[in-house]
N, C-alpha and C positions, 0 to 999 in steps of 0.2 A: 895832967898839970904840965907844965913846961918847965918847973923848976929843975928836973932832972933829965928833962930833953937832951937828947946829944945836938953837939951845934953840926950848922950845914953842914953835908958833904961838900967836898972838891967837884969842880965843875968836872975835871975826867972819871972820879967816880961814877957820878952822877948819870952821865952818857953813855959810861960802860953799863951798868943798871937798866937802863935805857934798852940798849942795844940785845942784852942778856933777856929782857924780860918779853921783849916781842920776839927773839927767837923762840923762846920756849913758847911760846903765844901761837905760834905759826907750827912749831913740831906738833903739837898739841892737838890742832885743825888738821895738819896731812895726816896725821895717826889716828883720828878719828874716820877721815875720809877710806884710807887704807881700810879698817875694819867692816866700816859700812859698807862697803863696795867689793871686797875681795874676801872678806869672810863670812860675813852675812849673807852674801849675794843682792845688796838691793840694788836696784838702776842708778846705774850712774846720773842720769838726767834730775831725775827726783831727790836726789843728794845734793848734786850739786845748786838744785833751786830752793835747799833747803838752808845751805851754807850761804847762799846770796841774801835771802830773807833773813837770815839771823844775823849776818854782821851790817845790811843795810843800813838799822837805825843808829849803829854805832858809827859808822861813817859820815851820815847826814849829823850827827848830833856833834862829829867834829868841826865842821863846819860854821862857820860866826857867824855867818849871813842869814841862815836857818836857826840861830838858836833864838833869836829876840823874838 
């Protein structure tokens, strides 16, 4: 229900949340790469290909021309 929803946040707050969210996302990806390659000893090339394969649909989906 929108009756009890908070009003929209200010632009600065929204931008700060966006930046923090992106930093957290890439921090998790970096930590996962470190664990996969250093701690688990997986081959770097295969791990990087897996990351690219996982992020490619997201990057393609963000492009406006390819979503129609």
